[in-house]
C-alpha positions in Angstrom: 293.8 66.7 93.7 293.2 66.6 97.4 294.7 63.7 99.4 294.0 62.7 103.0 296.7 60.6 104.7 295.0 58.7 107.6 297.4 56.9 109.9 299.2 56.7 113.1 302.4 58.3 114.6 304.5 57.6 111.5 301.9 59.6 109.4 301.8 62.3 112.0 305.6 62.6 112.0 306.3 61.6 115.6 309.9 62.3 116.7 310.7 59.8 119.4 313.6 61.9 120.7 311.0 64.2 122.2 308.7 62.3 124.5 306.6 65.4 125.0 304.9 64.9 121.6 307.1 66.9 119.2 307.0 65.9 115.6 309.3 66.5 112.6 308.7 69.7 110.8 308.2 67.9 107.5 306.8 64.4 107.9 306.1 62.3 104.8 302.6 63.7 104.0 304.0 67.3 103.8 307.0 66.1 101.8 304.6 64.2 99.5 302.7 67.4 98.9 305.9 69.2 97.9 306.9 66.4 95.5 303.5 65.8 93.9 302.1 69.4 94.0 298.8 68.0 95.4 297.0 69.3 98.4 297.7 66.9 101.2 296.0 66.7 104.6 297.9 64.9 107.3 295.4 63.0 109.5 298.0 61.1 111.4 297.5 60.6 115.1 300.0 59.0 117.5 298.7 55.8 119.0 295.8 55.4 116.5 294.6 51.8 116.0 292.1 50.5 113.5 288.5 51.1 114.6 287.2 48.3 116.8 283.9 49.9 117.7 281.1 51.3 115.6 281.5 54.8 116.9 285.2 54.7 116.0 284.2 53.9 112.4 281.8 56.9 112.6 284.6 59.2 113.8 286.8 58.0 110.9 284.0 58.7 108.4 283.4 62.1 109.9 287.1 63.1 109.9 287.7 62.0 106.3 284.4 63.5 105.0 285.2 66.9 106.6 288.3 67.0 104.4 286.5 65.8 101.2 289.5 64.0 99.6 289.8 62.7 96.0 292.3 60.1 97.3 292.3 58.5 100.7 295.5 56.9 101.9 295.2 54.6 104.9 298.2 53.2 106.8 297.2 51.6 110.1 297.7 48.3 112.0 301.1 48.6 113.8 299.6 49.9 117.0 297.0 47.2 117.0 299.8 44.7 117.6 301.0 46.7 120.6 297.7 47.5 122.3 295.2 44.8 121.4 295.2 41.4 123.1 293.9 39.7 119.9 296.7 41.0 117.8 296.8 38.4 115.0 297.1 39.2 111.3 293.6 37.9 110.8 292.1 40.2 113.4 293.9 43.3 112.2 293.0 42.5 108.6 289.3 42.0 109.5 289.2 45.5 111.1 291.0 47.0 108.1 288.5 45.3 105.7 285.6 46.8 107.7 287.2 50.2 107.6 287.7 50.0 103.8 284.2 48.9 103.3 282.9 51.8 105.5 284.9 54.2 103.4 283.6 52.8 100.2 279.9 52.6 101.3 280.1 56.2 102.5 281.9 57.3 99.3 284.6 59.1 101.3 286.9 59.4 98.3 287.0 58.7 94.6 290.1 56.5 95.2 291.5 54.6 98.1 295.1 53.5 98.6 295.8 50.9 101.3 299.4 50.9 102.6 300.8 48.0 104.5 302.4 48.7 107.9 306.1 49.5 107.6 308.6 47.1 109.0 309.8 47.6 112.6 313.0 46.6 114.4 312.1 45.2 117.7 313.7 42.5 119.9 310.4 40.6 119.5 310.6 39.0 116.0 306.9 37.9 116.4 305.8 41.5 115.6 307.8 41.6 112.4 306.4 38.2 111.4 302.8 39.3 112.1 303.4 42.6 110.2 304.6 40.6 107.2 301.4 38.5 107.4 299.3 41.6 107.7 300.9 43.0 104.5 299.9 39.9 102.6 296.3 40.1 103.9 296.1 43.9 103.1 297.2 43.0 99.5 294.4 40.6 99.3 291.9 43.1 100.7 292.9 45.7 98.2 292.6 43.2 95.3 289.2 42.0 96.6 287.8 45.5 97.1 289.3 47.0 93.9 291.4 49.6 95.6 295.1 50.5 95.3 297.8 48.9 97.5 301.4 49.8 98.3 303.6 47.4 100.2 305.4 49.7 102.6 306.5 46.7 104.6 309.0 46.0 101.8 310.4 49.5 101.7 313.7 50.1 103.4 312.7 53.0 105.6 315.3 54.2 108.2 313.9 53.9 111.7 314.8 55.9 114.9 316.3 54.4 118.0 313.0 53.0 119.1 312.7 50.7 116.1 309.2 51.8 115.2 309.2 55.5 114.1 310.8 56.9 111.0 313.8 59.1 111.2 313.7 62.4 109.4 315.5 60.8 106.5 313.0 58.0 106.7 310.2 60.5 106.1 312.0 61.8 103.1 312.5 58.3 101.6 308.9 57.3 102.4 307.6 60.4 100.7 309.6 59.7 97.6 308.3 56.1 97.4 304.7 56.9 98.1 304.8 59.9 95.6 305.7 57.5 92.8 302.9 55.2 93.7 300.4 58.0 93.7 301.6 59.3 90.4 300.8 55.8 88.9 297.4 55.7 90.6 296.2 59.0 89.3 297.2 58.5 85.7 
């Protein structure tokens, strides 16, 4: 089975201790491949937000289609809270719903798994509150669209000093958790 992991810097494996753009040698997608034995393509990109223009949806479709996955994992939304002025749970969920529908209409993968944004540890508790609301909206989207859902917001993932990015151990724990979810999905 071929799996594409489409996400932001936590999918990419960003190591915040190196501002120059270094990443961990084994971020969670690579570790997940080791655990599951499946072919995994890491399509994580630091700073990625949900598509908010038509051409961004087209780029998403092109990137995923080029990898021809059986299973598409999508974990996005955190950066939308940092970069977009309309950063409400409803706005983020609406863009995610549009992205999921685009993936389904273009038959990008046999199965889709939507992951909620992981928790963050920031001084601004508003972000955590909105991420929790996004998690609930993503759960509803997954149910409504008939796709898989994993509530990564509820997982206790160790974060680096910046309060946003996973530690190396966080990547290990995330890989273990998502691998068990995937095992259940592909049965």
